[in-house]
N, CA, C and O atoms as a Maestro MAE file, in Angstrom:
{
 s_m_m2io_version
 :::
 2.0.0
}

f_m_ct {
 s_m_title
 :::
 protein
 m_atom[296] {
  # First column is atom index #
  i_m_mmod_type
  r_m_x_coord
  r_m_y_coord
  r_m_z_coord
  i_m_residue_number
  s_m_chain_name
  s_m_pdb_residue_name
  s_m_pdb_atom_name
  i_m_atomic_number
  :::
  1 25 5.295 -11.020 7.186 1 A "MET " " N  " 7
  2 3 6.525 -11.061 6.575 1 A "MET " " CA " 6
  3 2 6.713 -12.442 5.836 1 A "MET " " C  " 6
  4 15 7.185 -12.441 4.699 1 A "MET " " O  " 8
  5 25 6.358 -13.600 6.446 2 A "PRO " " N  " 7
  6 3 6.731 -14.854 5.741 2 A "PRO " " CA " 6
  7 2 5.951 -14.881 4.373 2 A "PRO " " C  " 6
  8 15 6.518 -15.471 3.454 2 A "PRO " " O  " 8
  9 25 4.776 -14.342 4.134 3 A "LYS " " N  " 7
  10 3 4.162 -14.292 2.912 3 A "LYS " " CA " 6
  11 2 5.007 -13.648 1.816 3 A "LYS " " C  " 6
  12 15 5.166 -14.152 0.704 3 A "LYS " " O  " 8
  13 25 5.559 -12.444 2.238 4 A "MET " " N  " 7
  14 3 6.428 -11.559 1.369 4 A "MET " " CA " 6
  15 2 7.662 -12.435 0.837 4 A "MET " " C  " 6
  16 15 8.015 -12.439 -0.343 4 A "MET " " O  " 8
  17 25 8.225 -13.120 1.783 5 A "MET " " N  " 7
  18 3 9.445 -13.910 1.443 5 A "MET " " CA " 6
  19 2 9.173 -14.997 0.512 5 A "MET " " C  " 6
  20 15 10.040 -15.388 -0.270 5 A "MET " " O  " 8
  21 25 7.984 -15.512 0.566 6 A "LYS " " N  " 7
  22 3 7.651 -16.651 -0.300 6 A "LYS " " CA " 6
  23 2 7.099 -16.131 -1.700 6 A "LYS " " C  " 6
  24 15 6.871 -16.920 -2.617 6 A "LYS " " O  " 8
  25 25 6.908 -14.840 -1.808 7 A "GLY " " N  " 7
  26 3 6.278 -14.267 -2.977 7 A "GLY " " CA " 6
  27 2 4.739 -14.492 -2.974 7 A "GLY " " C  " 6
  28 15 4.108 -14.423 -4.029 7 A "GLY " " O  " 8
  29 25 4.175 -14.744 -1.862 8 A "ASP " " N  " 7
  30 3 2.738 -14.957 -1.805 8 A "ASP " " CA " 6
  31 2 2.017 -13.663 -1.562 8 A "ASP " " C  " 6
  32 15 2.043 -13.114 -0.461 8 A "ASP " " O  " 8
  33 25 1.392 -13.194 -2.571 9 A "TYR " " N  " 7
  34 3 0.728 -11.828 -2.433 9 A "TYR " " CA " 6
  35 2 -0.885 -12.071 -2.272 9 A "TYR " " C  " 6
  36 15 -1.666 -11.125 -2.370 9 A "TYR " " O  " 8
  37 25 -1.256 -13.203 -2.058 10 A "GLU " " N  " 7
  38 3 -2.752 -13.373 -1.764 10 A "GLU " " CA " 6
  39 2 -3.132 -12.631 -0.622 10 A "GLU " " C  " 6
  40 15 -2.340 -12.404 0.293 10 A "GLU " " O  " 8
  41 25 -4.444 -12.197 -0.631 11 A "PRO " " N  " 7
  42 3 -4.714 -11.201 0.539 11 A "PRO " " CA " 6
  43 2 -5.003 -11.876 1.877 11 A "PRO " " C  " 6
  44 15 -5.607 -12.948 1.915 11 A "PRO " " O  " 8
  45 25 -4.593 -11.279 2.926 12 A "GLY " " N  " 7
  46 3 -5.062 -11.415 4.216 12 A "GLY " " CA " 6
  47 2 -5.888 -10.172 4.553 12 A "GLY " " C  " 6
  48 15 -6.945 -10.186 5.184 12 A "GLY " " O  " 8
  49 25 -5.250 -9.056 4.034 13 A "PHE " " N  " 7
  50 3 -6.131 -7.683 4.116 13 A "PHE " " CA " 6
  51 2 -5.651 -7.125 2.682 13 A "PHE " " C  " 6
  52 15 -4.486 -6.982 2.308 13 A "PHE " " O  " 8
  53 25 -6.798 -6.854 1.993 14 A "ARG " " N  " 7
  54 3 -6.471 -6.347 0.661 14 A "ARG " " CA " 6
  55 2 -5.867 -4.956 0.584 14 A "ARG " " C  " 6
  56 15 -6.203 -4.124 1.426 14 A "ARG " " O  " 8
  57 25 -4.998 -4.649 -0.370 15 A "ALA " " N  " 7
  58 3 -4.354 -3.348 -0.577 15 A "ALA " " CA " 6
  59 2 -5.385 -2.308 -0.817 15 A "ALA " " C  " 6
  60 15 -5.247 -1.222 -0.255 15 A "ALA " " O  " 8
  61 25 -6.313 -2.503 -1.522 16 A "ALA " " N  " 7
  62 3 -7.459 -1.583 -1.829 16 A "ALA " " CA " 6
  63 2 -8.173 -1.107 -0.493 16 A "ALA " " C  " 6
  64 15 -8.554 0.052 -0.333 16 A "ALA " " O  " 8
  65 25 -8.298 -1.973 0.320 17 A "HIS " " N  " 7
  66 3 -9.010 -1.650 1.665 17 A "HIS " " CA " 6
  67 2 -8.003 -0.799 2.534 17 A "HIS " " C  " 6
  68 15 -8.413 0.180 3.157 17 A "HIS " " O  " 8
  69 25 -6.799 -1.151 2.562 18 A "LEU " " N  " 7
  70 3 -5.752 -0.315 3.193 18 A "LEU " " CA " 6
  71 2 -5.754 1.039 2.685 18 A "LEU " " C  " 6
  72 15 -5.749 2.023 3.425 18 A "LEU " " O  " 8
  73 25 -5.762 1.087 1.432 19 A "LYS " " N  " 7
  74 3 -5.764 2.505 0.696 19 A "LYS " " CA " 6
  75 2 -6.918 3.233 1.237 19 A "LYS " " C  " 6
  76 15 -6.724 4.369 1.669 19 A "LYS " " O  " 8
  77 25 -8.072 2.734 1.268 20 A "LYS " " N  " 7
  78 3 -9.290 3.410 1.822 20 A "LYS " " CA " 6
  79 2 -9.047 3.861 3.273 20 A "LYS " " C  " 6
  80 15 -9.274 5.008 3.659 20 A "LYS " " O  " 8
  81 25 -8.594 2.924 4.004 21 A "ASP " " N  " 7
  82 3 -8.354 3.291 5.462 21 A "ASP " " CA " 6
  83 2 -7.355 4.482 5.682 21 A "ASP " " C  " 6
  84 15 -7.564 5.381 6.497 21 A "ASP " " O  " 8
  85 25 -6.276 4.402 4.894 22 A "LEU " " N  " 7
  86 3 -5.309 5.528 4.897 22 A "LEU " " CA " 6
  87 2 -5.827 6.739 4.437 22 A "LEU " " C  " 6
  88 15 -5.468 7.780 4.988 22 A "LEU " " O  " 8
  89 25 -6.722 6.760 3.387 23 A "ARG " " N  " 7
  90 3 -7.344 7.960 3.020 23 A "ARG " " CA " 6
  91 2 -8.259 8.543 4.107 23 A "ARG " " C  " 6
  92 15 -8.242 9.752 4.339 23 A "ARG " " O  " 8
  93 25 -9.052 7.701 4.773 24 A "TYR " " N  " 7
  94 3 -9.865 8.120 5.918 24 A "TYR " " CA " 6
  95 2 -8.900 8.756 6.976 24 A "TYR " " C  " 6
  96 15 -9.147 9.895 7.373 24 A "TYR " " O  " 8
  97 25 -7.864 8.105 7.429 25 A "ALA " " N  " 7
  98 3 -7.028 8.604 8.336 25 A "ALA " " CA " 6
  99 2 -6.463 10.013 8.093 25 A "ALA " " C  " 6
  100 15 -6.351 10.848 8.991 25 A "ALA " " O  " 8
  101 25 -6.092 10.227 6.721 26 A "LEU " " N  " 7
  102 3 -5.615 11.452 6.354 26 A "LEU " " CA " 6
  103 2 -6.571 12.546 6.255 26 A "LEU " " C  " 6
  104 15 -6.216 13.709 6.448 26 A "LEU " " O  " 8
  105 25 -7.812 12.213 5.950 27 A "GLU " " N  " 7
  106 3 -8.950 13.156 5.999 27 A "GLU " " CA " 6
  107 2 -9.176 13.615 7.497 27 A "GLU " " C  " 6
  108 15 -9.360 14.794 7.800 27 A "GLU " " O  " 8
  109 25 -9.150 12.697 8.295 28 A "THR " " N  " 7
  110 3 -9.494 13.051 9.653 28 A "THR " " CA " 6
  111 2 -8.331 13.961 10.293 28 A "THR " " C  " 6
  112 15 -8.544 14.953 10.990 28 A "THR " " O  " 8
  113 25 -7.136 13.488 9.959 29 A "ALA " " N  " 7
  114 3 -5.898 14.276 10.398 29 A "ALA " " CA " 6
  115 2 -5.963 15.776 9.858 29 A "ALA " " C  " 6
  116 15 -5.697 16.774 10.527 29 A "ALA " " O  " 8
  117 25 -6.340 15.752 8.612 30 A "ASN " " N  " 7
  118 3 -6.311 17.159 8.002 30 A "ASN " " CA " 6
  119 2 -7.365 17.995 8.650 30 A "ASN " " C  " 6
  120 15 -7.106 19.181 8.852 30 A "ASN " " O  " 8
  121 25 -8.463 17.535 8.978 31 A "LYS " " N  " 7
  122 3 -9.486 18.239 9.685 31 A "LYS " " CA " 6
  123 2 -9.136 18.741 11.031 31 A "LYS " " C  " 6
  124 15 -9.612 19.784 11.480 31 A "LYS " " O  " 8
  125 25 -8.242 17.941 11.715 32 A "LEU " " N  " 7
  126 3 -7.728 18.270 12.921 32 A "LEU " " CA " 6
  127 2 -6.341 19.069 13.002 32 A "LEU " " C  " 6
  128 15 -5.775 19.418 14.037 32 A "LEU " " O  " 8
  129 25 -5.959 19.260 11.812 33 A "GLY " " N  " 7
  130 3 -4.700 20.054 11.657 33 A "GLY " " CA " 6
  131 2 -3.462 19.138 11.963 33 A "GLY " " C  " 6
  132 15 -2.396 19.704 12.206 33 A "GLY " " O  " 8
  133 25 -3.515 17.867 11.970 34 A "VAL " " N  " 7
  134 3 -2.387 17.087 12.319 34 A "VAL " " CA " 6
  135 2 -1.663 16.532 11.095 34 A "VAL " " C  " 6
  136 15 -2.253 15.754 10.345 34 A "VAL " " O  " 8
  137 25 -0.377 16.915 10.866 35 A "PRO " " N  " 7
  138 3 0.224 16.435 9.677 35 A "PRO " " CA " 6
  139 2 0.722 14.910 9.902 35 A "PRO " " C  " 6
  140 15 1.246 14.541 10.953 35 A "PRO " " O  " 8
  141 25 0.518 14.167 8.912 36 A "LEU " " N  " 7
  142 3 0.946 12.788 8.855 36 A "LEU " " CA " 6
  143 2 1.651 12.481 7.588 36 A "LEU " " C  " 6
  144 15 1.082 11.793 6.741 36 A "LEU " " O  " 8
  145 25 2.816 12.928 7.399 37 A "PRO " " N  " 7
  146 3 3.602 12.913 6.128 37 A "PRO " " CA " 6
  147 2 3.881 11.347 5.806 37 A "PRO " " C  " 6
  148 15 3.729 10.953 4.650 37 A "PRO " " O  " 8
  149 25 4.251 10.540 6.735 38 A "GLY " " N  " 7
  150 3 4.486 9.114 6.453 38 A "GLY " " CA " 6
  151 2 3.234 8.475 5.924 38 A "GLY " " C  " 6
  152 15 3.299 7.647 5.016 38 A "GLY " " O  " 8
  153 25 2.083 8.841 6.472 39 A "THR " " N  " 7
  154 3 0.884 8.176 6.150 39 A "THR " " CA " 6
  155 2 0.574 8.661 4.627 39 A "THR " " C  " 6
  156 15 0.126 7.867 3.800 39 A "THR " " O  " 8
  157 25 0.808 9.840 4.358 40 A "ALA " " N  " 7
  158 3 0.570 10.377 3.001 40 A "ALA " " CA " 6
  159 2 1.524 9.714 2.018 40 A "ALA " " C  " 6
  160 15 1.120 9.431 0.890 40 A "ALA " " O  " 8
  161 25 2.688 9.471 2.372 41 A "ILE " " N  " 7
  162 3 3.627 8.691 1.375 41 A "ILE " " CA " 6
  163 2 3.156 7.298 1.178 41 A "ILE " " C  " 6
  164 15 3.187 6.756 0.074 41 A "ILE " " O  " 8
  165 25 2.701 6.698 2.298 42 A "THR " " N  " 7
  166 3 2.229 5.328 2.235 42 A "THR " " CA " 6
  167 2 0.962 5.244 1.366 42 A "THR " " C  " 6
  168 15 0.773 4.303 0.596 42 A "THR " " O  " 8
  169 25 0.117 6.248 1.519 43 A "LEU " " N  " 7
  170 3 -1.165 6.293 0.585 43 A "LEU " " CA " 6
  171 2 -0.712 6.352 -0.838 43 A "LEU " " C  " 6
  172 15 -1.269 5.621 -1.658 43 A "LEU " " O  " 8
  173 25 0.291 7.192 -1.221 44 A "GLU " " N  " 7
  174 3 0.636 7.290 -2.529 44 A "GLU " " CA " 6
  175 2 1.178 6.004 -3.070 44 A "GLU " " C  " 6
  176 15 0.936 5.664 -4.228 44 A "GLU " " O  " 8
  177 25 1.913 5.276 -2.251 45 A "LEU " " N  " 7
  178 3 2.469 3.887 -2.699 45 A "LEU " " CA " 6
  179 2 1.274 3.049 -2.920 45 A "LEU " " C  " 6
  180 15 1.287 2.372 -3.947 45 A "LEU " " O  " 8
  181 25 0.270 2.970 -2.166 46 A "TYR " " N  " 7
  182 3 -0.713 2.089 -2.400 46 A "TYR " " CA " 6
  183 2 -1.711 2.597 -3.520 46 A "TYR " " C  " 6
  184 15 -2.416 1.798 -4.137 46 A "TYR " " O  " 8
  185 25 -1.738 3.892 -3.742 47 A "ASN " " N  " 7
  186 3 -2.445 4.292 -4.943 47 A "ASN " " CA " 6
  187 2 -1.721 3.776 -6.224 47 A "ASN " " C  " 6
  188 15 -2.368 3.407 -7.203 47 A "ASN " " O  " 8
  189 25 -0.483 3.764 -6.191 48 A "ALA " " N  " 7
  190 3 0.297 3.168 -7.374 48 A "ALA " " CA " 6
  191 2 0.021 1.778 -7.412 48 A "ALA " " C  " 6
  192 15 -0.211 1.277 -8.512 48 A "ALA " " O  " 8
  193 25 0.008 1.019 -6.315 49 A "LEU " " N  " 7
  194 3 -0.242 -0.429 -6.389 49 A "LEU " " CA " 6
  195 2 -1.601 -0.751 -6.918 49 A "LEU " " C  " 6
  196 15 -1.766 -1.658 -7.734 49 A "LEU " " O  " 8
  197 25 -2.687 0.071 -6.405 50 A "VAL " " N  " 7
  198 3 -3.980 -0.172 -6.927 50 A "VAL " " CA " 6
  199 2 -4.023 0.167 -8.351 50 A "VAL " " C  " 6
  200 15 -4.672 -0.589 -9.073 50 A "VAL " " O  " 8
  201 25 -3.441 1.174 -8.871 51 A "ALA " " N  " 7
  202 3 -3.401 1.704 -10.223 51 A "ALA " " CA " 6
  203 2 -2.850 0.557 -11.165 51 A "ALA " " C  " 6
  204 15 -3.269 0.425 -12.315 51 A "ALA " " O  " 8
  205 25 -1.967 -0.193 -10.658 52 A "LYS " " N  " 7
  206 3 -1.286 -1.223 -11.478 52 A "LYS " " CA " 6
  207 2 -2.177 -2.564 -11.359 52 A "LYS " " C  " 6
  208 15 -1.728 -3.645 -11.737 52 A "LYS " " O  " 8
  209 25 -3.393 -2.433 -10.842 53 A "GLY " " N  " 7
  210 3 -4.298 -3.574 -10.841 53 A "GLY " " CA " 6
  211 2 -4.031 -4.577 -9.736 53 A "GLY " " C  " 6
  212 15 -4.479 -5.722 -9.801 53 A "GLY " " O  " 8
  213 25 -3.311 -4.147 -8.736 54 A "LEU " " N  " 7
  214 3 -2.989 -5.131 -7.576 54 A "LEU " " CA " 6
  215 2 -3.767 -4.814 -6.345 54 A "LEU " " C  " 6
  216 15 -3.405 -5.240 -5.247 54 A "LEU " " O  " 8
  217 25 -4.872 -4.045 -6.511 55 A "GLY " " N  " 7
  218 3 -5.582 -3.712 -5.277 55 A "GLY " " CA " 6
  219 2 -6.359 -4.969 -4.564 55 A "GLY " " C  " 6
  220 15 -6.794 -4.895 -3.415 55 A "GLY " " O  " 8
  221 25 -6.463 -5.980 -5.285 56 A "ASP " " N  " 7
  222 3 -7.145 -7.228 -4.846 56 A "ASP " " CA " 6
  223 2 -6.092 -8.216 -4.086 56 A "ASP " " C  " 6
  224 15 -6.427 -9.245 -3.500 56 A "ASP " " O  " 8
  225 25 -4.951 -7.792 -4.185 57 A "LYS " " N  " 7
  226 3 -3.824 -8.615 -3.523 57 A "LYS " " CA " 6
  227 2 -3.688 -8.090 -1.999 57 A "LYS " " C  " 6
  228 15 -4.269 -7.079 -1.604 57 A "LYS " " O  " 8
  229 25 -2.969 -8.779 -1.302 58 A "GLY " " N  " 7
  230 3 -2.644 -8.486 0.019 58 A "GLY " " CA " 6
  231 2 -1.827 -7.231 0.124 58 A "GLY " " C  " 6
  232 15 -1.274 -6.733 -0.856 58 A "GLY " " O  " 8
  233 25 -1.765 -6.728 1.343 59 A "THR " " N  " 7
  234 3 -0.897 -5.403 1.580 59 A "THR " " CA " 6
  235 2 0.529 -5.803 1.277 59 A "THR " " C  " 6
  236 15 1.307 -4.965 0.821 59 A "THR " " O  " 8
  237 25 0.900 -7.025 1.506 60 A "GLN " " N  " 7
  238 3 2.395 -7.296 1.232 60 A "GLN " " CA " 6
  239 2 2.743 -7.259 -0.229 60 A "GLN " " C  " 6
  240 15 3.923 -7.423 -0.536 60 A "GLN " " O  " 8
  241 25 1.826 -7.057 -1.176 61 A "ALA " " N  " 7
  242 3 2.026 -6.933 -2.624 61 A "ALA " " CA " 6
  243 2 2.804 -5.580 -2.835 61 A "ALA " " C  " 6
  244 15 3.356 -5.380 -3.917 61 A "ALA " " O  " 8
  245 25 2.859 -4.669 -1.850 62 A "LEU " " N  " 7
  246 3 3.705 -3.496 -1.993 62 A "LEU " " CA " 6
  247 2 5.077 -3.959 -2.399 62 A "LEU " " C  " 6
  248 15 5.708 -3.288 -3.216 62 A "LEU " " O  " 8
  249 25 5.571 -5.032 -1.896 63 A "LEU " " N  " 7
  250 3 6.908 -5.453 -2.193 63 A "LEU " " CA " 6
  251 2 7.094 -5.600 -3.863 63 A "LEU " " C  " 6
  252 15 8.161 -5.351 -4.424 63 A "LEU " " O  " 8
  253 25 6.027 -5.991 -4.476 64 A "ARG " " N  " 7
  254 3 6.143 -6.057 -5.941 64 A "ARG " " CA " 6
  255 2 6.380 -4.710 -6.463 64 A "ARG " " C  " 6
  256 15 7.219 -4.559 -7.351 64 A "ARG " " O  " 8
  257 25 5.677 -3.651 -5.968 65 A "LEU " " N  " 7
  258 3 5.884 -2.294 -6.455 65 A "LEU " " CA " 6
  259 2 7.451 -1.914 -6.223 65 A "LEU " " C  " 6
  260 15 8.169 -1.406 -7.084 65 A "LEU " " O  " 8
  261 25 7.833 -2.241 -4.948 66 A "TYR " " N  " 7
  262 3 9.223 -1.801 -4.628 66 A "TYR " " CA " 6
  263 2 10.325 -2.547 -5.577 66 A "TYR " " C  " 6
  264 15 11.349 -1.975 -5.951 66 A "TYR " " O  " 8
  265 25 10.024 -3.763 -5.888 67 A "HIS " " N  " 7
  266 3 10.830 -4.441 -6.884 67 A "HIS " " CA " 6
  267 2 10.886 -3.807 -8.137 67 A "HIS " " C  " 6
  268 15 11.943 -3.548 -8.712 67 A "HIS " " O  " 8
  269 25 9.642 -3.524 -8.618 68 A "GLU " " N  " 7
  270 3 9.589 -2.845 -10.038 68 A "GLU " " CA " 6
  271 2 10.230 -1.486 -9.962 68 A "GLU " " C  " 6
  272 15 10.936 -1.153 -10.914 68 A "GLU " " O  " 8
  273 25 10.082 -0.694 -8.995 69 A "LEU " " N  " 7
  274 3 10.799 0.612 -8.836 69 A "LEU " " CA " 6
  275 2 12.260 0.495 -8.673 69 A "LEU " " C  " 6
  276 15 13.024 1.410 -8.982 69 A "LEU " " O  " 8
  277 25 12.618 -0.562 -8.218 70 A "SER " " N  " 7
  278 3 14.029 -0.819 -7.974 70 A "SER " " CA " 6
  279 2 14.834 -1.564 -9.070 70 A "SER " " C  " 6
  280 15 16.058 -1.694 -9.059 70 A "SER " " O  " 8
  281 25 14.021 -2.019 -9.984 71 A "GLY " " N  " 7
  282 3 14.535 -2.892 -11.158 71 A "GLY " " CA " 6
  283 2 14.889 -4.255 -10.758 71 A "GLY " " C  " 6
  284 15 15.658 -4.914 -11.458 71 A "GLY " " O  " 8
  285 25 14.389 -4.716 -9.698 72 A "ILE " " N  " 7
  286 3 14.595 -6.092 -9.200 72 A "ILE " " CA " 6
  287 2 13.717 -7.093 -9.795 72 A "ILE " " C  " 6
  288 15 12.503 -6.937 -9.665 72 A "ILE " " O  " 8
  289 25 14.194 -8.150 -10.462 73 A "LYS " " N  " 7
  290 3 13.413 -9.177 -11.044 73 A "LYS " " CA " 6
  291 2 12.880 -10.120 -9.961 73 A "LYS " " C  " 6
  292 15 13.598 -10.507 -9.040 73 A "LYS " " O  " 8
  293 25 11.629 -10.467 -10.096 74 A "GLU " " N  " 7
  294 3 11.106 -11.455 -9.179 74 A "GLU " " CA " 6
  295 2 11.312 -12.879 -9.631 74 A "GLU " " C  " 6
  296 15 10.910 -13.812 -8.934 74 A "GLU " " O  " 8
  :::
 }
 m_bond[295] {
  # First column is bond index #
  i_m_from
  i_m_to
  i_m_order
  :::
  1 1 2 1
  2 2 3 1
  3 3 4 2
  4 3 5 1
  5 5 6 1
  6 6 7 1
  7 7 8 2
  8 7 9 1
  9 9 10 1
  10 10 11 1
  11 11 12 2
  12 11 13 1
  13 13 14 1
  14 14 15 1
  15 15 16 2
  16 15 17 1
  17 17 18 1
  18 18 19 1
  19 19 20 2
  20 19 21 1
  21 21 22 1
  22 22 23 1
  23 23 24 2
  24 23 25 1
  25 25 26 1
  26 26 27 1
  27 27 28 2
  28 27 29 1
  29 29 30 1
  30 30 31 1
  31 31 32 2
  32 31 33 1
  33 33 34 1
  34 34 35 1
  35 35 36 2
  36 35 37 1
  37 37 38 1
  38 38 39 1
  39 39 40 2
  40 39 41 1
  41 41 42 1
  42 42 43 1
  43 43 44 2
  44 43 45 1
  45 45 46 1
  46 46 47 1
  47 47 48 2
  48 47 49 1
  49 49 50 1
  50 50 51 1
  51 51 52 2
  52 51 53 1
  53 53 54 1
  54 54 55 1
  55 55 56 2
  56 55 57 1
  57 57 58 1
  58 58 59 1
  59 59 60 2
  60 59 61 1
  61 61 62 1
  62 62 63 1
  63 63 64 2
  64 63 65 1
  65 65 66 1
  66 66 67 1
  67 67 68 2
  68 67 69 1
  69 69 70 1
  70 70 71 1
  71 71 72 2
  72 71 73 1
  73 73 74 1
  74 74 75 1
  75 75 76 2
  76 75 77 1
  77 77 78 1
  78 78 79 1
  79 79 80 2
  80 79 81 1
  81 81 82 1
  82 82 83 1
  83 83 84 2
  84 83 85 1
  85 85 86 1
  86 86 87 1
  87 87 88 2
  88 87 89 1
  89 89 90 1
  90 90 91 1
  91 91 92 2
  92 91 93 1
  93 93 94 1
  94 94 95 1
  95 95 96 2
  96 95 97 1
  97 97 98 1
  98 98 99 1
  99 99 100 2
  100 99 101 1
  101 101 102 1
  102 102 103 1
  103 103 104 2
  104 103 105 1
  105 105 106 1
  106 106 107 1
  107 107 108 2
  108 107 109 1
  109 109 110 1
  110 110 111 1
  111 111 112 2
  112 111 113 1
  113 113 114 1
  114 114 115 1
  115 115 116 2
  116 115 117 1
  117 117 118 1
  118 118 119 1
  119 119 120 2
  120 119 121 1
  121 121 122 1
  122 122 123 1
  123 123 124 2
  124 123 125 1
  125 125 126 1
  126 126 127 1
  127 127 128 2
  128 127 129 1
  129 129 130 1
  130 130 131 1
  131 131 132 2
  132 131 133 1
  133 133 134 1
  134 134 135 1
  135 135 136 2
  136 135 137 1
  137 137 138 1
  138 138 139 1
  139 139 140 2
  140 139 141 1
  141 141 142 1
  142 142 143 1
  143 143 144 2
  144 143 145 1
  145 145 146 1
  146 146 147 1
  147 147 148 2
  148 147 149 1
  149 149 150 1
  150 150 151 1
  151 151 152 2
  152 151 153 1
  153 153 154 1
  154 154 155 1
  155 155 156 2
  156 155 157 1
  157 157 158 1
  158 158 159 1
  159 159 160 2
  160 159 161 1
  161 161 162 1
  162 162 163 1
  163 163 164 2
  164 163 165 1
  165 165 166 1
  166 166 167 1
  167 167 168 2
  168 167 169 1
  169 169 170 1
  170 170 171 1
  171 171 172 2
  172 171 173 1
  173 173 174 1
  174 174 175 1
  175 175 176 2
  176 175 177 1
  177 177 178 1
  178 178 179 1
  179 179 180 2
  180 179 181 1
  181 181 182 1
  182 182 183 1
  183 183 184 2
  184 183 185 1
  185 185 186 1
  186 186 187 1
  187 187 188 2
  188 187 189 1
  189 189 190 1
  190 190 191 1
  191 191 192 2
  192 191 193 1
  193 193 194 1
  194 194 195 1
  195 195 196 2
  196 195 197 1
  197 197 198 1
  198 198 199 1
  199 199 200 2
  200 199 201 1
  201 201 202 1
  202 202 203 1
  203 203 204 2
  204 203 205 1
  205 205 206 1
  206 206 207 1
  207 207 208 2
  208 207 209 1
  209 209 210 1
  210 210 211 1
  211 211 212 2
  212 211 213 1
  213 213 214 1
  214 214 215 1
  215 215 216 2
  216 215 217 1
  217 217 218 1
  218 218 219 1
  219 219 220 2
  220 219 221 1
  221 221 222 1
  222 222 223 1
  223 223 224 2
  224 223 225 1
  225 225 226 1
  226 226 227 1
  227 227 228 2
  228 227 229 1
  229 229 230 1
  230 230 231 1
  231 231 232 2
  232 231 233 1
  233 233 234 1
  234 234 235 1
  235 235 236 2
  236 235 237 1
  237 237 238 1
  238 238 239 1
  239 239 240 2
  240 239 241 1
  241 241 242 1
  242 242 243 1
  243 243 244 2
  244 243 245 1
  245 245 246 1
  246 246 247 1
  247 247 248 2
  248 247 249 1
  249 249 250 1
  250 250 251 1
  251 251 252 2
  252 251 253 1
  253 253 254 1
  254 254 255 1
  255 255 256 2
  256 255 257 1
  257 257 258 1
  258 258 259 1
  259 259 260 2
  260 259 261 1
  261 261 262 1
  262 262 263 1
  263 263 264 2
  264 263 265 1
  265 265 266 1
  266 266 267 1
  267 267 268 2
  268 267 269 1
  269 269 270 1
  270 270 271 1
  271 271 272 2
  272 271 273 1
  273 273 274 1
  274 274 275 1
  275 275 276 2
  276 275 277 1
  277 277 278 1
  278 278 279 1
  279 279 280 2
  280 279 281 1
  281 281 282 1
  282 282 283 1
  283 283 284 2
  284 283 285 1
  285 285 286 1
  286 286 287 1
  287 287 288 2
  288 287 289 1
  289 289 290 1
  290 290 291 1
  291 291 292 2
  292 291 293 1
  293 293 294 1
  294 294 295 1
  295 295 296 2
  :::
 }
}
């Protein structure tokens, strides 16, 4: 959380890597017949983040997407 508060989006764990992990989790859950709606929504948010060219930033860069969607200026 401190990185987010400072506007520091440099990676500890890259958003693109989390996107991959979320996708694997959903694929496994689907095979097992386990619904994970929260994970599916989170994956869509990270898909949007990566599509904006921010996949190389840390997972906390999701805050930038929230700001953009909310009309908040950084």
